[in-house]
Z-matrix of the N, CA and C atoms (Angstrom, degrees):
N
C 1 1.467
C 2 1.521 1 111.08
N 3 1.364 2 116.37 1 -41.80
C 4 1.452 3 119.28 2 -179.00
C 5 1.526 4 111.35 3 -68.47
N 6 1.345 5 116.94 4 -36.67
C 7 1.464 6 119.99 5 175.97
C 8 1.515 7 110.28 6 -61.91
N 9 1.334 8 116.38 7 -41.38
C 10 1.467 9 120.43 8 178.46
C 11 1.520 10 110.97 9 -62.12
N 12 1.329 11 116.89 10 -37.51
C 13 1.465 12 120.57 11 178.58
C 14 1.517 13 110.46 12 -61.72
N 15 1.335 14 117.11 13 -48.76
C 16 1.458 15 120.94 14 -178.25
C 17 1.518 16 110.97 15 -62.43
N 18 1.340 17 116.19 16 -42.18
C 19 1.464 18 120.27 17 179.20
C 20 1.518 19 110.53 18 -62.19
N 21 1.314 20 116.47 19 -42.79
C 22 1.461 21 120.91 20 179.95
C 23 1.517 22 111.44 21 -64.49
N 24 1.316 23 116.72 22 -43.84
C 25 1.459 24 120.77 23 -179.58
C 26 1.520 25 110.91 24 -60.24
N 27 1.325 26 116.79 25 -39.14
C 28 1.452 27 120.32 26 -179.50
C 29 1.518 28 112.06 27 -70.89
N 30 1.336 29 116.80 28 -30.75
C 31 1.455 30 120.79 29 -172.13
C 32 1.518 31 114.25 30 -83.44
N 33 1.328 32 118.08 31 -34.46
C 34 1.461 33 119.09 32 -169.22
C 35 1.519 34 114.44 33 -90.82
N 36 1.343 35 118.28 34 -11.24
C 37 1.455 36 119.98 35 -176.59
C 38 1.524 37 111.03 36 -78.03
N 39 1.344 38 116.69 37 119.37
C 40 1.453 39 122.00 38 -178.64
C 41 1.517 40 109.49 39 -125.67
N 42 1.342 41 119.45 40 164.30
C 43 1.471 42 120.97 41 -173.55
C 44 1.517 43 113.46 42 -59.29
N 45 1.317 44 115.47 43 150.14
C 46 1.455 45 121.73 44 178.16
C 47 1.514 46 108.91 45 -139.37
N 48 1.322 47 117.16 46 166.17
C 49 1.459 48 120.26 47 178.66
C 50 1.510 49 110.38 48 -72.82
N 51 1.324 50 116.13 49 156.08
C 52 1.451 51 121.03 50 -176.86
C 53 1.520 52 110.86 51 -88.57
N 54 1.329 53 114.91 52 162.93
C 55 1.457 54 120.92 53 -179.78
C 56 1.520 55 110.41 54 -94.52
N 57 1.332 56 117.86 55 143.98
C 58 1.455 57 120.37 56 -175.38
C 59 1.509 58 114.74 57 -89.51
N 60 1.328 59 118.85 58 -10.74
C 61 1.450 60 117.67 59 -170.22
C 62 1.514 61 112.25 60 -139.79
N 63 1.329 62 114.65 61 167.26
C 64 1.451 63 121.54 62 178.69
C 65 1.515 64 107.81 63 -132.85
N 66 1.311 65 115.30 64 159.35
C 67 1.458 66 119.90 65 -177.66
C 68 1.517 67 109.96 66 -112.72
N 69 1.328 68 116.96 67 154.70
C 70 1.453 69 120.42 68 174.23
C 71 1.525 70 109.93 69 -62.04
N 72 1.322 71 116.32 70 131.50
C 73 1.459 72 121.09 71 -173.48
C 74 1.517 73 110.99 72 -101.04
N 75 1.305 74 115.53 73 126.15
C 76 1.460 75 124.23 74 171.24
C 77 1.522 76 112.62 75 58.64
N 78 1.307 77 114.11 76 161.73
C 79 1.457 78 118.53 77 173.71
C 80 1.523 79 108.24 78 -113.75
N 81 1.302 80 117.72 79 -171.31
C 82 1.447 81 120.29 80 -173.80
C 83 1.513 82 114.74 81 -77.50
N 84 1.318 83 118.26 82 -8.27
C 85 1.457 84 120.15 83 -176.99
C 86 1.518 85 110.57 84 -66.25
N 87 1.330 86 116.72 85 133.19
C 88 1.459 87 121.07 86 177.99
C 89 1.519 88 109.74 87 -66.29
N 90 1.310 89 115.91 88 -46.16
C 91 1.458 90 120.74 89 179.00
C 92 1.531 91 108.54 90 -126.61
N 93 1.304 92 117.32 91 95.22
C 94 1.465 93 121.07 92 -179.66
C 95 1.523 94 110.82 93 -71.42
N 96 1.323 95 117.29 94 160.55
C 97 1.472 96 119.28 95 177.13
C 98 1.523 97 112.41 96 -64.77
N 99 1.339 98 116.28 97 -29.25
C 100 1.463 99 120.61 98 179.60
C 101 1.525 100 108.94 99 -150.59
N 102 1.322 101 115.18 100 152.03
C 103 1.458 102 119.71 101 177.32
C 104 1.524 103 109.96 102 -142.51
N 105 1.321 104 115.02 103 137.28
C 106 1.462 105 121.88 104 174.60
C 107 1.522 106 108.32 105 -97.13
N 108 1.318 107 116.34 106 126.56
C 109 1.464 108 122.88 107 175.51
C 110 1.524 109 105.61 108 -111.43
N 111 1.340 110 116.69 109 108.52
C 112 1.462 111 120.38 110 -168.35
C 113 1.524 112 111.03 111 -128.24
N 114 1.330 113 115.75 112 137.13
C 115 1.462 114 122.31 113 178.76
C 116 1.526 115 110.10 114 -108.87
N 117 1.311 116 116.27 115 124.91
C 118 1.462 117 122.55 116 -177.72
C 119 1.532 118 110.99 117 -71.55
N 120 1.338 119 114.95 118 170.35
C 121 1.453 120 121.32 119 -179.60
C 122 1.519 121 112.82 120 -82.25
N 123 1.314 122 114.55 121 172.13
C 124 1.459 123 120.74 122 -176.42
C 125 1.529 124 112.45 123 -61.94
N 126 1.338 125 114.76 124 135.08
C 127 1.454 126 124.66 125 176.49
C 128 1.525 127 114.07 126 70.44
N 129 1.321 128 118.34 127 6.09
C 130 1.462 129 119.67 128 172.27
C 131 1.532 130 108.81 129 -76.91
N 132 1.329 131 117.98 130 148.02
C 133 1.465 132 120.25 131 179.18
C 134 1.528 133 110.72 132 -69.05
N 135 1.336 134 117.55 133 161.63
C 136 1.472 135 120.71 134 -179.41
C 137 1.522 136 112.61 135 -51.10
N 138 1.321 137 115.02 136 142.03
C 139 1.456 138 121.58 137 -176.37
C 140 1.508 139 109.95 138 127.80
N 141 1.307 140 117.54 139 -162.66
C 142 1.464 141 121.76 140 -175.99
C 143 1.524 142 114.32 141 -81.48
N 144 1.333 143 118.38 142 -17.44
C 145 1.457 144 120.16 143 -174.72
C 146 1.521 145 111.22 144 78.64
N 147 1.325 146 116.43 145 172.86
C 148 1.464 147 120.89 146 -176.80
C 149 1.521 148 112.27 147 -64.22
N 150 1.305 149 117.13 148 -46.86
C 151 1.468 150 120.20 149 -178.56
C 152 1.522 151 110.32 150 -67.34
N 153 1.327 152 117.18 151 -44.03
C 154 1.459 153 120.46 152 178.71
C 155 1.515 154 112.33 153 -60.99
N 156 1.335 155 116.73 154 -40.36
C 157 1.460 156 121.21 155 178.36
C 158 1.526 157 111.04 156 -61.23
N 159 1.321 158 115.47 157 -49.09
C 160 1.467 159 119.67 158 -179.66
C 161 1.522 160 111.30 159 -64.71
N 162 1.323 161 116.37 160 -37.82
C 163 1.464 162 120.79 161 -177.89
C 164 1.527 163 111.76 162 -65.24
N 165 1.329 164 117.35 163 -49.28
C 166 1.457 165 118.94 164 -177.24
C 167 1.526 166 111.12 165 -68.48
N 168 1.325 167 117.86 166 -35.60
C 169 1.469 168 119.98 167 177.93
C 170 1.520 169 110.87 168 -63.46
N 171 1.330 170 116.10 169 -42.83
C 172 1.465 171 120.09 170 -179.68
C 173 1.520 172 110.51 171 -68.39
N 174 1.325 173 116.67 172 -41.11
C 175 1.462 174 119.93 173 -179.82
C 176 1.519 175 111.21 174 -65.28
N 177 1.318 176 117.30 175 -40.26
C 178 1.471 177 120.15 176 177.82
C 179 1.527 178 111.07 177 -65.73
N 180 1.320 179 116.37 178 -34.64
C 181 1.465 180 119.48 179 177.19
C 182 1.523 181 110.95 180 -64.75
N 183 1.320 182 116.55 181 -30.86
C 184 1.461 183 121.23 182 -178.74
C 185 1.528 184 112.88 183 -85.19
N 186 1.341 185 116.75 184 -35.71
C 187 1.463 186 120.24 185 -171.33
C 188 1.527 187 114.78 186 -120.59
N 189 1.317 188 117.06 187 0.05
C 190 1.454 189 119.61 188 177.54
C 191 1.520 190 112.51 189 107.60
N 192 1.340 191 116.71 190 158.03
C 193 1.466 192 122.08 191 -173.61
C 194 1.521 193 114.81 192 -77.45
N 195 1.348 194 117.71 193 -5.26
C 196 1.458 195 119.24 194 -175.18
C 197 1.529 196 112.93 195 -86.86
N 198 1.321 197 117.70 196 15.09
C 199 1.461 198 121.07 197 173.64
C 200 1.522 199 108.18 198 -82.79
N 201 1.306 200 116.16 199 122.62
C 202 1.451 201 121.72 200 -179.10
C 203 1.528 202 110.44 201 -80.19
N 204 1.334 203 115.48 202 164.66
C 205 1.463 204 119.94 203 -178.06
C 206 1.521 205 110.41 204 -140.80
N 207 1.330 206 116.19 205 130.69
C 208 1.464 207 120.75 206 174.80
C 209 1.522 208 108.87 207 -121.98
N 210 1.347 209 117.85 208 113.22
C 211 1.457 210 119.96 209 175.50
C 212 1.523 211 109.68 210 -82.84
N 213 1.299 212 116.89 211 122.87
C 214 1.464 213 120.80 212 -177.50
C 215 1.524 214 109.79 213 -56.87
N 216 1.315 215 115.09 214 134.18
C 217 1.460 216 122.21 215 -175.60
C 218 1.531 217 109.57 216 -96.03
N 219 1.328 218 115.34 217 98.94
C 220 1.466 219 119.88 218 178.18
C 221 1.519 220 109.38 219 -157.03
N 222 1.337 221 118.61 220 164.13
C 223 1.478 222 119.95 221 -174.37
C 224 1.526 223 114.23 222 -67.22
N 225 1.327 224 117.75 223 -23.04
C 226 1.468 225 121.91 224 -177.54
C 227 1.522 226 110.78 225 56.92
N 228 1.318 227 116.05 226 45.43
C 229 1.459 228 119.87 227 174.52
C 230 1.523 229 108.97 228 -108.37
N 231 1.329 230 117.46 229 -83.28
C 232 1.465 231 120.16 230 173.99
C 233 1.522 232 110.61 231 -132.68
N 234 1.321 233 116.77 232 3.63
C 235 1.462 234 120.68 233 -171.14
C 236 1.526 235 111.99 234 -91.63
N 237 1.314 236 114.68 235 80.04
C 238 1.458 237 120.53 236 178.30
C 239 1.519 238 110.40 237 -59.00
N 240 1.329 239 116.80 238 -39.55
C 241 1.458 240 121.59 239 -176.35
C 242 1.525 241 112.16 240 -62.28
N 243 1.340 242 117.42 241 -37.23
C 244 1.466 243 120.70 242 179.91
C 245 1.530 244 109.97 243 -64.65
N 246 1.327 245 116.16 244 -44.02
C 247 1.453 246 119.87 245 177.46
C 248 1.515 247 112.06 246 -64.88
N 249 1.330 248 116.22 247 -41.87
C 250 1.463 249 120.44 248 -179.91
C 251 1.522 250 111.15 249 -63.98
N 252 1.328 251 117.05 250 -41.82
C 253 1.464 252 119.95 251 178.95
C 254 1.525 253 111.35 252 -63.38
N 255 1.333 254 117.04 253 -43.25
C 256 1.462 255 119.42 254 -179.38
C 257 1.530 256 110.83 255 -66.72
N 258 1.334 257 117.05 256 -42.84
C 259 1.457 258 120.18 257 177.96
C 260 1.524 259 110.95 258 -60.32
N 261 1.323 260 116.52 259 -47.02
C 262 1.456 261 120.68 260 -177.68
C 263 1.520 262 111.52 261 -63.65
N 264 1.329 263 116.73 262 -43.24
C 265 1.467 264 119.63 263 -179.83
C 266 1.518 265 111.38 264 -63.99
N 267 1.338 266 116.67 265 -38.03
C 268 1.463 267 118.68 266 178.40
C 269 1.532 268 110.77 267 -68.08
N 270 1.317 269 116.74 268 -42.26
C 271 1.464 270 120.32 269 177.93
C 272 1.533 271 110.17 270 -59.90
N 273 1.312 272 116.90 271 -42.80
C 274 1.465 273 120.26 272 179.76
C 275 1.527 274 111.11 273 -65.48
N 276 1.338 275 116.88 274 -37.83
C 277 1.460 276 120.01 275 176.55
C 278 1.527 277 110.31 276 -62.72
N 279 1.313 278 116.04 277 -43.77
C 280 1.459 279 120.35 278 -179.50
C 281 1.528 280 111.49 279 -64.26
N 282 1.310 281 117.89 280 -41.89
C 283 1.466 282 119.47 281 -178.39
C 284 1.532 283 111.45 282 -67.07
N 285 1.326 284 116.53 283 -30.14
C 286 1.470 285 119.59 284 177.81
C 287 1.522 286 111.64 285 -77.42
N 288 1.325 287 116.90 286 -41.10
C 289 1.460 288 121.20 287 -171.87
C 290 1.518 289 114.43 288 -98.48
N 291 1.324 290 117.41 289 -23.41
C 292 1.465 291 122.00 290 179.56
C 293 1.534 292 108.76 291 -135.92
N 294 1.306 293 117.73 292 65.41
C 295 1.466 294 120.56 293 -172.70
C 296 1.529 295 114.68 294 -63.40
N 297 1.320 296 117.55 295 -18.68
C 298 1.461 297 119.45 296 -179.66
C 299 1.527 298 112.70 297 -91.89
N 300 1.301 299 117.63 298 -7.42
C 301 1.465 300 120.87 299 178.45
C 302 1.525 301 110.41 300 -72.85
N 303 1.328 302 116.08 301 129.66
C 304 1.459 303 120.69 302 176.41
C 305 1.529 304 108.57 303 -83.84
N 306 1.317 305 115.86 304 125.19
C 307 1.455 306 120.96 305 -175.88
C 308 1.521 307 111.51 306 -100.16
N 309 1.324 308 114.56 307 140.36
C 310 1.466 309 122.39 308 174.69
C 311 1.519 310 106.63 309 -119.54
N 312 1.318 311 116.98 310 119.95
C 313 1.454 312 121.39 311 177.81
C 314 1.520 313 109.48 312 -101.13
N 315 1.320 314 116.28 313 141.75
C 316 1.458 315 118.14 314 -179.73
C 317 1.505 316 112.71 315 -165.10
N 318 1.326 317 114.56 316 168.42
C 319 1.447 318 119.61 317 177.47
C 320 1.511 319 111.20 318 -173.61
N 321 1.317 320 114.39 319 160.86
C 322 1.455 321 122.06 320 178.06
C 323 1.522 322 109.18 321 -119.53
N 324 1.330 323 117.75 322 133.61
C 325 1.453 324 123.74 323 175.54
C 326 1.525 325 110.26 324 57.50
N 327 1.327 326 118.73 325 -116.51
C 328 1.458 327 121.17 326 178.67
C 329 1.526 328 110.77 327 -58.88
N 330 1.329 329 116.13 328 -34.12
C 331 1.456 330 120.45 329 178.49
C 332 1.515 331 112.70 330 -66.89
N 333 1.330 332 116.75 331 -33.56
C 334 1.460 333 120.03 332 174.79
C 335 1.522 334 109.99 333 -65.76
N 336 1.339 335 115.90 334 -38.31
C 337 1.463 336 120.44 335 178.29
C 338 1.528 337 110.71 336 -63.52
N 339 1.327 338 116.70 337 -40.10
C 340 1.465 339 119.95 338 177.64
C 341 1.525 340 111.02 339 -63.61
N 342 1.318 341 115.88 340 -40.56
C 343 1.465 342 120.53 341 178.16
C 344 1.521 343 110.87 342 -63.75
N 345 1.335 344 116.52 343 -42.06
C 346 1.461 345 120.70 344 176.87
C 347 1.521 346 111.13 345 -56.02
N 348 1.321 347 116.11 346 -44.53
C 349 1.458 348 120.67 347 -177.70
C 350 1.523 349 110.89 348 -62.61
N 351 1.320 350 116.51 349 -41.73
C 352 1.469 351 120.61 350 178.43
C 353 1.525 352 110.83 351 -60.50
N 354 1.316 353 116.82 352 -44.36
C 355 1.465 354 120.63 353 -174.16
C 356 1.523 355 113.31 354 -81.43
N 357 1.332 356 116.88 355 -26.07
C 358 1.465 357 119.62 356 -173.31
C 359 1.519 358 113.88 357 -93.30
N 360 1.330 359 117.79 358 -25.31
C 361 1.458 360 120.34 359 -172.65
C 362 1.526 361 111.36 360 -98.69
N 363 1.333 362 118.22 361 108.01
C 364 1.467 363 120.58 362 -179.31
C 365 1.522 364 113.50 363 -82.52
N 366 1.342 365 117.43 364 -7.50
C 367 1.457 366 121.59 365 -178.87
C 368 1.526 367 109.18 366 -136.48
N 369 1.326 368 115.69 367 164.37
C 370 1.459 369 120.02 368 174.64
C 371 1.525 370 109.60 369 -67.12
N 372 1.323 371 116.56 370 140.30
C 373 1.459 372 121.02 371 179.10
C 374 1.512 373 109.05 372 -153.67
N 375 1.339 374 115.73 373 134.59
C 376 1.453 375 121.47 374 -178.36
C 377 1.531 376 108.92 375 54.46
N 378 1.315 377 119.14 376 -120.91
C 379 1.464 378 120.52 377 -178.82
C 380 1.527 379 112.75 378 -102.28
N 381 1.315 380 117.12 379 6.86
C 382 1.462 381 120.14 380 171.56
C 383 1.518 382 107.32 381 -88.22
N 384 1.324 383 116.68 382 113.17
C 385 1.461 384 120.06 383 -171.85
C 386 1.525 385 114.19 384 -125.86
N 387 1.326 386 116.78 385 17.65
C 388 1.470 387 119.73 386 -179.01
C 389 1.531 388 111.61 387 -129.82
N 390 1.330 389 118.40 388 58.47
C 391 1.467 390 118.96 389 179.72
C 392 1.526 391 111.37 390 -63.75
N 393 1.312 392 115.48 391 149.59
C 394 1.464 393 119.95 392 179.11
C 395 1.528 394 110.13 393 -70.20
N 396 1.320 395 117.80 394 134.71
C 397 1.466 396 120.10 395 176.19
C 398 1.525 397 111.28 396 -64.50
N 399 1.298 398 115.51 397 155.72
C 400 1.465 399 120.45 398 176.72
C 401 1.528 400 109.96 399 -59.21
N 402 1.301 401 115.77 400 137.12
C 403 1.461 402 121.20 401 179.68
C 404 1.523 403 113.74 402 96.54
N 405 1.333 404 116.96 403 -10.03
C 406 1.471 405 119.94 404 179.72
C 407 1.518 406 111.37 405 -62.28
N 408 1.311 407 116.63 406 -28.86
C 409 1.471 408 120.05 407 -178.25
C 410 1.519 409 112.67 408 -58.22
N 411 1.336 410 117.50 409 -23.98
C 412 1.471 411 120.17 410 179.61
C 413 1.527 412 111.52 411 -65.40
N 414 1.309 413 117.42 412 -20.03
C 415 1.464 414 121.50 413 -178.58
C 416 1.526 415 112.68 414 -95.79
N 417 1.325 416 117.14 415 -10.97
C 418 1.466 417 121.42 416 -175.59
C 419 1.523 418 109.07 417 -97.21
N 420 1.324 419 115.46 418 108.25
C 421 1.462 420 120.66 419 -174.78
C 422 1.523 421 112.44 420 -81.30
N 423 1.334 422 116.83 421 -31.97
C 424 1.461 423 119.36 422 -175.62
C 425 1.524 424 109.93 423 -160.63
N 426 1.343 425 113.81 424 160.64
C 427 1.462 426 122.16 425 177.94
C 428 1.526 427 107.50 426 -133.51
N 429 1.332 428 116.93 427 131.55
C 430 1.471 429 121.31 428 179.96
C 431 1.525 430 109.35 429 -128.28
N 432 1.337 431 116.08 430 118.54
C 433 1.463 432 121.76 431 -175.51
C 434 1.526 433 110.46 432 -124.26
N 435 1.331 434 115.38 433 142.12
C 436 1.465 435 121.59 434 -178.70
C 437 1.532 436 109.61 435 -134.16
N 438 1.341 437 116.24 436 134.19
C 439 1.461 438 119.70 437 177.61
C 440 1.508 439 112.89 438 57.46
N 441 1.310 440 115.93 439 46.69
C 442 1.460 441 123.41 440 -168.78
C 443 1.533 442 112.19 441 -84.68
N 444 1.324 443 116.04 442 107.79
C 445 1.457 444 120.22 443 -178.52
C 446 1.509 445 114.25 444 -66.54
N 447 1.314 446 118.51 445 -17.91
C 448 1.463 447 120.97 446 179.66
C 449 1.516 448 112.38 447 -68.67
N 450 1.328 449 117.70 448 -10.23
C 451 1.466 450 119.65 449 176.91
C 452 1.520 451 112.01 450 -61.41
N 453 1.335 452 116.65 451 -18.32
C 454 1.463 453 119.29 452 176.38
C 455 1.527 454 110.54 453 -68.38
N 456 1.321 455 116.99 454 -29.22
C 457 1.467 456 120.95 455 177.52
C 458 1.523 457 111.39 456 -92.41
N 459 1.337 458 115.68 457 -16.65
C 460 1.461 459 120.78 458 -177.44
C 461 1.514 460 109.52 459 128.38
N 462 1.321 461 118.56 460 153.27
C 463 1.468 462 120.90 461 -178.85
C 464 1.517 463 111.59 462 -63.69
N 465 1.311 464 115.67 463 152.21
C 466 1.456 465 120.65 464 -179.09
C 467 1.521 466 111.58 465 -58.36
N 468 1.327 467 117.10 466 -31.67
C 469 1.463 468 120.10 467 -178.98
C 470 1.526 469 111.79 468 -69.61
N 471 1.325 470 117.59 469 -17.95
C 472 1.461 471 120.33 470 173.88
C 473 1.519 472 110.03 471 -74.54
N 474 1.328 473 116.29 472 -38.36
C 475 1.455 474 121.13 473 179.87
C 476 1.524 475 112.01 474 -78.07
N 477 1.328 476 116.48 475 -30.56
C 478 1.461 477 120.38 476 177.88
C 479 1.526 478 108.95 477 -142.16
N 480 1.334 479 116.72 478 88.33
C 481 1.474 480 121.09 479 -176.67
C 482 1.527 481 113.97 480 -62.45
N 483 1.330 482 117.08 481 -12.67
C 484 1.467 483 120.40 482 179.61
C 485 1.523 484 111.83 483 -53.54
N 486 1.341 485 116.12 484 -33.84
C 487 1.457 486 120.64 485 -174.31
C 488 1.532 487 113.17 486 -98.16
N 489 1.311 488 117.37 487 14.31
C 490 1.465 489 122.18 488 -175.54
C 491 1.525 490 112.67 489 -51.55
N 492 1.316 491 117.05 490 -52.36
C 493 1.466 492 120.59 491 -175.73
C 494 1.521 493 113.10 492 -83.00
N 495 1.320 494 117.41 493 -5.29
C 496 1.463 495 121.55 494 -175.87
C 497 1.521 496 112.98 495 -108.48
N 498 1.326 497 117.33 496 1.14
C 499 1.456 498 120.59 497 -171.77
C 500 1.516 499 112.42 498 -113.78
N 501 1.332 500 115.44 499 133.77
C 502 1.456 501 121.36 500 169.14
C 503 1.526 502 106.32 501 -119.81
N 504 1.321 503 116.14 502 122.57
C 505 1.463 504 122.82 503 -173.48
C 506 1.525 505 107.19 504 -125.37
N 507 1.333 506 116.63 505 102.16
C 508 1.461 507 121.21 506 -169.60
C 509 1.522 508 112.35 507 -106.75
N 510 1.338 509 114.71 508 137.47
C 511 1.460 510 121.62 509 177.77
C 512 1.520 511 108.00 510 -127.55
N 513 1.319 512 117.06 511 121.14
C 514 1.449 513 122.25 512 -174.47
C 515 1.521 514 112.05 513 -79.02
N 516 1.313 515 117.01 514 112.66
C 517 1.461 516 124.30 515 170.47
C 518 1.520 517 112.33 516 47.23
N 519 1.336 518 117.44 517 -117.30
C 520 1.462 519 122.22 518 -177.19
C 521 1.520 520 112.72 519 -99.06
N 522 1.308 521 116.96 520 29.89
C 523 1.458 522 121.40 521 175.86
C 524 1.531 523 109.12 522 -54.08
N 525 1.337 524 118.98 523 113.61
C 526 1.457 525 120.33 524 -174.50
C 527 1.521 526 113.86 525 -74.36
N 528 1.336 527 117.28 526 -16.16
C 529 1.460 528 120.05 527 179.48
C 530 1.524 529 111.14 528 -71.25
N 531 1.318 530 116.79 529 -38.75
C 532 1.465 531 120.16 530 -174.75
C 533 1.517 532 114.38 531 -112.37
N 534 1.335 533 117.48 532 -0.97
C 535 1.462 534 120.55 533 -177.19
C 536 1.523 535 109.79 534 -109.09
N 537 1.329 536 118.05 535 95.66
C 538 1.467 537 120.87 536 -177.76
C 539 1.524 538 113.91 537 -62.83
N 540 1.319 539 117.81 538 -16.44
C 541 1.462 540 119.88 539 -179.27
C 542 1.524 541 112.12 540 -78.88
N 543 1.341 542 117.17 541 -8.18
C 544 1.464 543 120.35 542 -178.70
C 545 1.536 544 110.82 543 -124.82
N 546 1.330 545 118.13 544 58.84
C 547 1.462 546 120.12 545 -172.91
C 548 1.522 547 114.65 546 -70.35
N 549 1.333 548 118.01 547 -16.97
C 550 1.460 549 119.72 548 -176.49
C 551 1.538 550 112.47 549 -112.06
N 552 1.310 551 116.62 550 13.14
C 553 1.465 552 120.42 551 -176.65
C 554 1.517 553 112.39 552 -105.47
N 555 1.333 554 117.32 553 32.76
C 556 1.452 555 119.75 554 -175.93
C 557 1.521 556 112.42 555 -58.69
N 558 1.314 557 118.04 556 -49.47
C 559 1.462 558 120.18 557 -177.23
C 560 1.530 559 110.94 558 -68.49
N 561 1.320 560 116.88 559 -45.61
C 562 1.467 561 120.36 560 -177.10
C 563 1.525 562 111.90 561 -68.23
N 564 1.327 563 116.50 562 -34.82
C 565 1.454 564 119.58 563 -174.26
C 566 1.510 565 115.14 564 -99.32
N 567 1.344 566 117.37 565 1.47
C 568 1.466 567 118.92 566 -173.68
C 569 1.524 568 113.54 567 -59.01
N 570 1.333 569 116.96 568 -36.88
C 571 1.464 570 118.99 569 179.53
C 572 1.526 571 111.80 570 -59.69
N 573 1.324 572 116.16 571 -28.38
C 574 1.465 573 119.14 572 179.70
C 575 1.525 574 112.15 573 -72.15
N 576 1.337 575 116.58 574 -16.28
C 577 1.467 576 119.02 575 178.45
C 578 1.522 577 112.41 576 -87.41
N 579 1.313 578 117.74 577 -22.37
C 580 1.452 579 120.21 578 -174.67
C 581 1.530 580 111.74 579 -67.25
N 582 1.320 581 114.94 580 148.73
C 583 1.461 582 121.39 581 -174.20
C 584 1.528 583 114.71 582 -54.03
N 585 1.345 584 119.64 583 -43.01
C 586 1.469 585 118.45 584 -178.77
C 587 1.529 586 113.48 585 -57.43
N 588 1.334 587 116.54 586 -32.37
C 589 1.454 588 119.25 587 179.19
C 590 1.517 589 112.34 588 -64.26
N 591 1.321 590 116.76 589 -38.43
C 592 1.469 591 120.89 590 178.25
C 593 1.526 592 111.04 591 -68.20
N 594 1.320 593 115.68 592 -34.88
C 595 1.466 594 119.43 593 -179.04
C 596 1.530 595 110.59 594 -74.73
N 597 1.339 596 116.50 595 -49.38
C 598 1.472 597 120.62 596 -177.11
C 599 1.526 598 112.23 597 -66.47
N 600 1.311 599 117.32 598 -30.82
C 601 1.466 600 120.73 599 -177.31
C 602 1.521 601 112.89 600 -71.67
N 603 1.318 602 117.04 601 -13.95
C 604 1.462 603 120.59 602 -177.42
C 605 1.516 604 113.15 603 91.31
N 606 1.341 605 118.02 604 2.18
C 607 1.461 606 119.95 605 -177.69
C 608 1.525 607 112.64 606 -69.40
N 609 1.331 608 116.75 607 -34.15
C 610 1.460 609 119.48 608 176.90
C 611 1.523 610 110.08 609 -65.33
N 612 1.323 611 116.62 610 -42.89
C 613 1.468 612 120.50 611 176.64
C 614 1.519 613 111.03 612 -64.21
N 615 1.327 614 116.82 613 -38.41
C 616 1.470 615 121.21 614 177.40
C 617 1.523 616 110.79 615 -60.41
N 618 1.320 617 116.08 616 -44.41
C 619 1.460 618 120.40 617 179.73
C 620 1.525 619 111.21 618 -66.31
N 621 1.331 620 116.74 619 -39.51
C 622 1.463 621 120.00 620 179.69
C 623 1.529 622 111.04 621 -62.69
N 624 1.312 623 116.95 622 -40.03
C 625 1.468 624 120.39 623 177.69
C 626 1.521 625 111.01 624 -65.71
N 627 1.313 626 116.74 625 -40.70
C 628 1.466 627 121.86 626 177.63
C 629 1.529 628 110.06 627 -59.67
N 630 1.321 629 115.70 628 -47.85
C 631 1.462 630 120.34 629 -178.27
C 632 1.528 631 111.11 630 -68.36
N 633 1.327 632 117.24 631 -42.07
C 634 1.462 633 120.91 632 -178.73
C 635 1.526 634 111.69 633 -57.25
N 636 1.321 635 116.19 634 -34.58
C 637 1.463 636 120.71 635 -179.61
C 638 1.527 637 112.06 636 -70.45
N 639 1.321 638 116.96 637 -12.98
C 640 1.467 639 121.19 638 -177.53
C 641 1.523 640 113.10 639 -109.53
N 642 1.326 641 116.20 640 6.14
C 643 1.465 642 120.57 641 177.04
C 644 1.522 643 111.44 642 -101.42
C-alpha cells in the first residue's frame, strides 16, 4: 500500500502556475502556542505559496497573530521526498524543543503529497529517510490538505486512521489532480486545480475554521 502511495504521488503531480507573493514567517516567540508547517505547490517560488499565504492569514485572523509559520524548504519540482524529509525533520525538531506547541501540517498540490508521505510512512523507504517517531501524533493538532494527488491511492486517513478527526482534505470541483472520478478531464478541469480557485471558492477559509477549532 505504501509503495502504491509513493508511485501515485510521483505520477499525478503536473506543472502549475507560480505564486506572486510571500508572507511574513514566524514571530519572535521561541516556542509559539501553535505553528503551521506548510508545503507549497509545484513550481511555486520559495515560501508558503498562494494557498499557504491565504491559509495562515485566515487562521491568524481567527486565532490570533502568535501562530508561527514554517514554509517547507524544498525545490517544489517533482521531489516529494525532499519536501517530506524537510517537513518531518522540522516537526521532530519542534517536538523536541517546543513540546507544548500545537502543530498544524499542511500542503497544496505537490506539498499535500509531501505531507501525505510524512503522515503515511512509519519507516524509511526509497529516498524518504526521516519518518516521524512513534508518539509524534500527540503534537499534531490538525492537518489541512488542498488539491491532494494522493486521493488517487486513497485518502491519507485510510493509510493512517490516527488523523481521521484531525484532517481536512479538500478538492476543488473538477480538479483532475485530486478527483479520481475525472481522470480524463485534465485540460478542462485544470483551472480548478490552480491556487486562486481554492482561495476564491472559500475552501482555504473552510480549512482555517476547521483547524482553528482544534487549536
